[in-house]
Structures are given as structure tokens and as C-alpha cells.
N, C-alpha and C positions, 0 to 999 in steps of 0.2 A: 482434280479428283472430286472435290466437294461439289462442284457445279454438275458433274455427271450424276452424283447421287440425288441432287436436287431435281434434275430433269427426270430421272427414273421415278422418284417419289411423286413428282407432279403428274407424270403420265399414269402412275398407279391410282392416284386420287381421281383423276379425270375418268379413268376406266371404271372405278368403283362407283362413282356418281352416275355414270351412264347406265351401268348394270342395275343400280338401285332404281333409277327412273323406269327402266324397262320392266323390272320385277314388280314395281308398284302397279304398272298397267296390266301385267300378266295376272295379278291377283284380283283384278276388278271382276266382280261376279254379276251376271245378269240373272235376275230371278223373275220368273213369270208364274203367276197363280191363275189357275183355271177354276172357275166356280162350277160346281155340279148343279144340274137342273133340280135335283131333289135335295131340299134343305135337310140338314141333320141326318144325312144318310150314313155317316161314319165309315168312310172308305178305310180299308184295312190293308190288304195285300195287293201288289201290282206285279205284272209280268209282261214281257214282250210276246205278242202273239205271232202266229205264222203269217199273218197278213201285214205285218209291219206296224200295226197299231199297238197301243198299250191297253191291256185288259186289267180290270181291278174289281175287287169285291166291295159291295156297299152293305155292310152287316145289318144295320138297323132297318134299312128300307127293303132288304132282301132283293137287291138288284145286282146284276153284273154289268159293269160299265166298260165302254170302249172309248178310248180317246186317241185321236190321230196326233202326230207331232205338231200340227198347226192349231190344235185345240178343239176340233169338232168332236162332240160327245154324243154317244148314243147309249141308252140304258135299256136293259132287258130284265123284266120282272121274273123272278124265280117263283114257280107255282108254290102256293102255300096252303096246306090244309088248315082247318079251323084250329085256333089256339096254339099255333106253332110259335116257338120262340124265335127271336131274330138270331142272326149269327152266321153270316157267310164270312169265313175267315181266309183260308188259303186259296191260291189260284196258281196254276202252272200250265204251260203249253205242253200238250201231249205229243207223243210220237205219231199220232194219227191225224194231226192237223187241226185238232179241236183243243179247247181249253177245258181243264178239269178243275173243280173247286170243291172245297169242303163246305157242307151244309149242316152246321151244328143244330139248327132248329128242327130240321127234318131227319136228323141222324142218318145222313146219307152222303155219298159222294156224287157230285153233279158233273155233267158234261155239257158244254155249250159249243156249238159250231160257230164259225165266223159269220154265218148267216143268222145266228140267233136261236137256233133250235136247241131246246134244253131237254136233257134226259136225266133222270135220277136213278141211283143205284143204292138201295137201302143197305145199311150196315147189318150184317147177319145177326141173328139173335145171340149167337155165341159171343158177340161183342157187346151185348146189352149193357147199357149204363156207361159206355165209353164213347164220348163224343169226338168227332173228327175236328182237327184244328188246322194243320198245315199240310201241304201236298207238294210233291216234286216229281219230275220225270226221273226214272231210274235208268241205269245202264243196260237193263235187261228188256227194255221196250214196254215196261209196265209203269204204273204210277205208284208211288209210295206215300203214305200219309201217317201223321201222328194221331193217336187216340189219347185219351186221358192218361192211360198207363201202359200203352203198348204201341207197336208200329203195325200198320196194315199195308196191304198191297192189293192193287186192282189192275187187271189187264184191260186193254182197250175194248175187250169183248164184255167187260163187266164182271168177270170172275174175281171174287175177293178171297184173300187169305190173311 
């Protein structure tokens, strides 16, 4: 009887050691860092685009970036009037196949196509003083965004409430 328990215990120890060895390999992490072409650009938000690439905001350089899974990066400059503050914060894939982003510096919501065409939609005067920060696609086919003290909504046609 005692030898049976010893065999069971030995088998359990062997299994635990094997599982521990596999678990140790399962927790091994590979980390790859991709340098952006623009130094000190301050990337902030990132989302998956409809083209399979990842799109991100670069707040300080006022650029929208696109990176493929193999690391190919393209940057698109957001038009900037004189004396505009930096601050591209949120970005989200829209239901129209474009990417939508918040432009704190221009106090607007921006739209960029996967080909790089950018359109801006100024925040209405009724929201004066409230800057946009984050944005997401809503279940109603519009995009919803946060302002300093409220929530805004923009349709893909540019109508804001």
C-alpha cells in the first residue's frame, strides 16, 4: 500500500514539475518597440483601423500615425492654424470606414480617411470652453466624445449635439 502511495506521489511530482516548466515558457513575453519618426511626438491613444493597421494620435507634433503589424509607420500632419495648442488625444474607428479623433488644440473633432485625407468639425459655440478629449464609436452609428464637463455626439455627416 505504501509503495502505491509513493508511486502516485512520484507521478504527481513529475506532473507538477512538467507543468511548471511549461508554465514558465508560457509566461515568456516578447516585447518589440517601434521608434516613431518624429521625436518627442507624445503618442497618446491607439485603435485598430478598418484597414488592419493601428492608428494613433501624436499630441505634441499634431500628427495622426499609422503603423502596420510589421512596424511600417506613416504620419499625417493635422492642419494647424497659427498659435494652436498641441493636443490630439482620442482616436476611434468610425462606422464610415474612417478614423475620428479629438483635436484639443483646434477645439474640433477630426476625421481622417485611410488614404490620409483630413477634415475638421469645429465644436459649436454652445460648447465654448469645453475641449474634446476621448472618442468612441457608439451603437447608433455616431461617434461620442468627452468634453471637459459633458459628452458630445457627432454623426458621420458632421452634425454635433
